[in-house]
N, C-alpha and C positions, 0 to 999 in steps of 0.2 A: 720516483714514478716507475711504473712497470712498462718496459718497452720491448718492441720487437724490431729487429734490425734486418733489412733486406738489401743485400749488396753482394754482387757476384764475384767481386775481387776479394779473394781470401785474405790477402794482406791488409787491405783497407778495412774489411769487415772485422778482423780480429783487433786491429788498432782502435776502431771505434768502440768495440765492446769493452776494451780495457779502459779507454777514456771515460766512457759513461759510468762504468762501475767505480772508477776512482772518484768520480764526482758524486757517488752515493746513490746512483740509480740501479735498478734491477733489470738486466737484460734477460727476459724469460725465453727468448729464442733468437737465433741469428741464422738466417737462411740465405740461399743464393739464387732463388728464382721466384717468379710470381705466384705459381701454384702453391709452393711451399709456404709462401707468405700468407695466402688465404687460409691454408690449413692451420697454420700456427695461430692466426687471429681467432679462428674458431675454437681452438683448443685452450687458449690462454686468456682471451678477452683483455688485452693490454690497455693501458691508459693512452699510449701513443705508439705510432708506427713511424719509423724512419726508413724511407724507401728510395732506392735508385730508380732512374727512368729506364735504362736499357739493361735488360737481363735476359738469360736464356729462355727459350731456345733461339729466338730470332735476333736478340739484342737490338730491338727497336724501341718499343714503348710498353713492354710487358709490365714494368713497375707502375707506371701511371695508370694503366688500365686496372691493375689490381687495386691501386689506391682508390679509384673511382668506385669499384665494387665494394670495397670496405666501407666507404662513406655511405653508400646506398643501403647496405645491409646493417651496418653498425654505426649510425651517425654520432654516437657518443665517443667513438675512438678518434682521437686527434691524429692528423697525418702531416708529417713533415717530409717533403720531397727533397732529396739531397743528390744533386747530379752535376755533371759537367755540361749538360745540355739543357736547352729550353725547348721542350717539345710542345709546340704552340697549341695544336688542336685539343689534346686531352688536358693540358695545363689550363686552358681557358675554361673547359667544362668543369674541371675540379674546383677552380677558384670561384667561378660565378654561380655554381650550384648552391653553395653555402659557405660563406666566408668565415664562419666560426670554427676555430680549431684547425686551421689549415696554414701551411707554410711551404715556401719553395725557395731553397737556397742553393747556390752553386758551391761545388765542393771545395773551392779555395777558401770558403768561409770557415771551414773546419780548422784551418790554421790559426784562426782567431778564436781561441777556446771560449773566452768570456762571452763573445757575441753569439757563438753557437749555443752555449748553454742558456743564455738569455732567451734566444729564439725558441728553444725547446720548452722553457717554462711558459712563455707567452702563448704558444700554440696549445699546450696542455691545459692552460687556464681558459681556453676558449677564444683567445685572441688570434692575431695573424702575424706572420713574419715572411716578408717577401724581399728577395734580393733586388736591389735597384736595377740590375741588368735584366733580370727576369721581367720586371715591370716594363722597362723600355722596349724589350723585344715583343712583348705581348701587345703593347700599345701601337706598335708599328703596323699591326694588322688592320687598324681602323682609321688610318689617316684620311680616308675619303669621307668618313662621317665623324670626324674627331670632335667630340664635345668640348675638349680641353682648349680649343682655339679661342674660346670666350674668356679664358682665365688670364690674369695678369702674370708677368714673370714671377712675382713673389708668391702668388697663389699656386703656381706650378711647383715651386720649391717646397711649399708647405704640403702640397698633395703628394709629392714624391716621398717626403718623410713620413707622411701618414701611411702610405702604402707599404713602407718598410716596418710598420708596427710601432713607431715612436709615439709616446704620449705627448700631450700639449706642452708640458714642462720641458721635455727633452727636445722638442722641436724649437721652442724658444731659445734654449741654450745653443742648439746647433746653428740656428740662423742669426743669433745675437739680437733678438728682438724680445719684447715683453710677452708674457703669456697671454695677456688680454689682446694683444695684436694678433697672436696666433689664433685665438678664438674667433676674432672678427674675420680673419681670412678664411677659416673653416666654414663659418656661417655663410660667407659669400660664395664659397665653392659649392656648398649644398644647394644654395638658391639657384646658381647659374646652371647646375646640372640637374635641376628639378628633382632633387632627392629628399627635400625637407619633409614631404608628406609620407614617406615610406617608413613602415615600422616592421620590426621582427628581423631585421638584418643589420649588419655592421655598415653604417653609412660611410665610415672612414675608408673602408676598402671598396665599397660599391662606387664611391666617387671616382676611383681610378679605373675600375674594371667593368663598369656597367655595360658598355657597348662592345666588349671584347668578342661576344658571340655573334655580332651582326655581320 
């Protein structure tokens, strides 16, 4: 795939460029701030953007705000946020606006090259990839209206795996249950969260993130 990498740490940026190229991908641009990222996307129209959250000039949320602008202007460009931080406000907006082709991983996930590459492929294909810690921190915002309180412990486990982008077969293997059992749990989750009637969105991710903006 053709990628643009936005990371202000030169050492990490160059390391990621080398890793991605060794895996057969083309890094068409590697930049160090949000505006440069927007300019590069306009110039190269990549398949996917990998972006850090905190970049110059303020080192707060420039990367996420740039990611949101990319998704608004070019919804066909997939976005994978790769950061040490969970920036809740803009992360929630990014994820709930459109779950197709979006991911949010913490940087220590890069140490697991296979998982990182798998996440890139899922997001590029229009799927989702969310770090479990990202999901947990975002869900913490809505404990006062937590729709997950109606789920059983097993349904919560299935939901957590769904939010990370696992397939039904992978969830079955992870939880040591049958695939048909996983499918029944997912059906129950959609019913309890009143999602079964919704079309045009990934219900697998909405089941976890629907009320994050409330």
